[in-house]
N, C-alpha and C positions, 0 to 999 in steps of 0.2 A: 568481345572481351573488354573488361573495364581497363582504362588507362592506368588505374590504380593497381592493377595486378590481381591475380586470383585470391590472394590472402584476404583482401578487403572488399571484394566485389559483393555488393548487396548485403554487406554485414549489418547495416543500420536500418532497421525498419522504423518508419516514421510514426511515432506514437505521440505526436504533438498534442493530441486531445487529452492525454492522461496526466495525472499528477507526476511531479509538481508543476509541470508547465501549464496544463489546463488551457491550452490555446482555444479561443473561440473558433467554431467551425468555419465561419466566414473569413477567417484569416488563415486557418490551417490548410484549407484546400488550395488556395492560390499559392501559398508558400510551398506546398508539396509539389505542385506543378512546376514552380520555379526551380526547386531542387532537381527535378528530373531532367532539366535541360542545362543545368549549370556545369561548370568544369568538374565538380565533384559528383556528378550524377551516378557514376559507377558505384559509389559507396552506398547509395540509397536503395532500399528494398521496397516492400509494400507499404501501403498506408494502413495503419492499424486502426480498426474502427469497432466500437462496442455495439453489439447487436441491439441492446435496448434503445439506442439512439437512431435506429434506422429511419423512423418517421422524420426526424430532423434532417437526416441526410437526403431523403427523397425531396423534401422541400427545397433544400439548397441546390440539389442537382437540377431542379426545375428551372432555377434561375441561371444555372451554369456560370458561376462566378470565377471559374478557374480555367476552363478550356482543356480539351484533351480527354483521353480515357483515364479511368481510375481503377487501379488494381488493389484489392483489399485483402488484408488478413483480418478476418472477422472474429472478435473475441465473443465468446458465448458464456457469460457467467452463470446462466441458468442451467447449464449442463446439457447432456445429450438431447433431452426432450425439447429443448428450445431451439435446436438446430434447424429443423425443417421449417417451422414458421418464419424464422429469420431468412433462410435461403429463398423461400417462396416469395417473400416480400420484395426480393431483389431480382427475381428471375427474369422479368421482362424490362428491366431498366437498361436502356441503351447506354453503352459505353462503360458499364461497370462489370468488372470481373472479380469474382471471389477466388483468389488463388490458394488461400489457406483458411482453416478454421482452428481457433485456439479454444478448446472446450474445457471448461472447468469441471471439477468433480465436487458437486455440492455435498454438504454434510449429510450423512445418512445414506448416500449412494454407495453400494457395494462395488468393489473392484470387478467382480465377475459381471455384474449388471452393466457396468460402464463398458467393458470390453465387448459384450454382446451388442450393445447399442452402437458402438463404433463400427462393427461389421455391417450393420444395417445402413448407417450413414455412408460408409465407404461404397456400398453397392449403389446407393442413390446418386452419389457425387464422385464418380471415379477419377475425375481430373483434379480434385481438390486435395491439397496436403492437409493431413489431420494431426494436430498437436494436442496432447492431453496435458492440461495443467496439473502436475503431480502435487497432491497435497502434502503438507509437512506433518503428517500424523501417522498412525499405525497402519494406514492403508498403502503407504508409499511403496514398500518392498513388493507387495503383491501386484500393484499396478505396474511397476517397472518390469517385473518378471513377465507380466502378461504382454508387454510391448515387444519382448524379444522375439525376433523372427517375423514380426508383423510389418505392415507398411506404415504403422503409426509412429509418431515421434513424441518426445517428451517436451514439456515446457516447464522451466524452473523459475520461480521468483527469487531474485537476487537482491531484493531490497523493497523499500516502500516509504511511507510517510511516518513510520514509527520505527524505533531502533529494533524492536522485536521482529520486524519483517525481514531483517538482514540475517541470513544464515551465516554462522561463523565459518572460518576456513575449514575446519574439520568436517562440518556437515556438508558444505558444498563440495569438498574434495571427495567425500564418499559418494555423493550423487553423481559427480562427473565420472569417477572411476567406474561406477556401475554401468552407466550408459555407454561409455566409450568401449569398455571391455566386452560388452554384449552387443555392440554395433547397433545401438538404438540412437538415432539422430536426436538432437535437441536444439531448442532455442532458449534464450533467457529473456527475462523482462524485469524492469524496475531496478533501480539502484546502480546500474552501470553508467553513471553520469560521466565518468572519466576513464581514460585509457589505463591508468595505473592505480593500484591500491592507495587509498588516501583516507584522511579524516576530514569530514566535511566541516569547514570552519564555522558554519552557521548553526548546525544542529549537533555537532560532535559525533555523528554517526560514523562508524567504520564502514567505508564503502569499497566494494570489490571493483577492480579495474577490468575492462574488457580485454586488454592485452594480457592480463594475468590469466583470464579464462582461456584464451587461445593458447598461451604457453602451458597451462595446466593440462589441456587436452594433449598437447605434444608430449608432455611428461608421461601421461598415462600410456600413450602409444609407445613410449620408450620402455615401458614396464615399471615405472616408478610406483612405489607403494603409497598408501594414503597419506602418511606423514610427509613424504616428499612432495606430493601434489599440494598438500596444504601449505607447505613452505613456499611453493611457487605462487600460490594465491596471496600470500602475505608479502611478497616481494614488492618493495617500493622503488626499485631501481628501474626507472623508465628506459634509460639508455640501454641497460643490460637486457631488458625484455625485448626491446625493439631489435637489438642486434641478434638475439636468439631467433626471433621470428624471421628477420630479414635473411638469415643464412639458411633457412629451410629449403631443401630441394623441392622441385615441382611436385613430385609424387607424394611427398609428405604433406605439402600444402593442400593438395586435393583430398587426401585422407582426412586431414584435420577439418577442413570445411565441409566434407560430407558428414562429419560428426556434429560440429558446431555450426548450425545453419545461419543464425542471425540473432540479434538482440533488439528489443524495442527500446527506443530512446525518445524522450519528449523534446529533445533538441538535436538536430543534425549538426549544428554548428559547433557544439562543445566537443563531441568526438573528433570532428575534423580538425579543430584547433589543436587538440592534444596530439593527433597524428602528425600534424605539421611540426609541432614542438619536438617530438622524439625522432623526427626524420624519416618516418615511413611514408609521408606524403610530401611532394615538393612544395617549397615555400611559395611558388607561383600560384598555388591553389589556396592561398590564405583565405580563411573564411571571412565573410562579411556578416553584418548583424542580421539576426533572424528576422527582425521586423522589416528590413528592407526587401525581403523576399515576398512579403504579403501584398 
């Protein structure tokens, strides 16, 4: 069990390679290894890696610049058809484990076809968690319905490098309400740079907070309607959100985290700093600079 407690255990997947961080692989790998043995190690989940860059990873692993084993969450932007080639290329790589696949749904792919493909993938890789990156188009409802009662989880984009990549409170509230009520687990990616809802001072983008998402899941579990869940997502009171989450009983925390599995972040240090600031992580775990971990 993490010393941070079950609310925060493995909440932050290490997506250092992705925008806006875009860390070079030769820095991201040793930094990840350092996170895994630091005081905040309990906060850190898998290392998120894009399947198209596997040749680069194999070259880096040949040099072993970081030490230790590597557990991956492999993103597959090419969709279900690209999964097997990616997995085969890693099959005999010593020390590398693929714990999860984050599979995109390319334009033109039908929801029914994706779900059939997932069944094939699940049979081939029974120990790997499967996340479907749910598109923000007319296919969303059918895909989410198809996940109900399955072993597959959803992946939602909560931001990006353009303002249009950020769903507003209503859209995200509807998505969260759907998966929580139907008991479909989910993860989030992109945009959750800070713990609390904020306006980015450099871009002006309205950014969701990961504590808001945790609290929004709690609100859905309490029976809140979409408007109330959207209000939680819009809440900028970090102390209030932290107090709400800190007061949750163990059974509710377990239920909440069974729903919201993790989120990908290009910086482990930023979420950690925010958690220290709102008092959910002890000040003795104050973050150091990301660069010093490489």
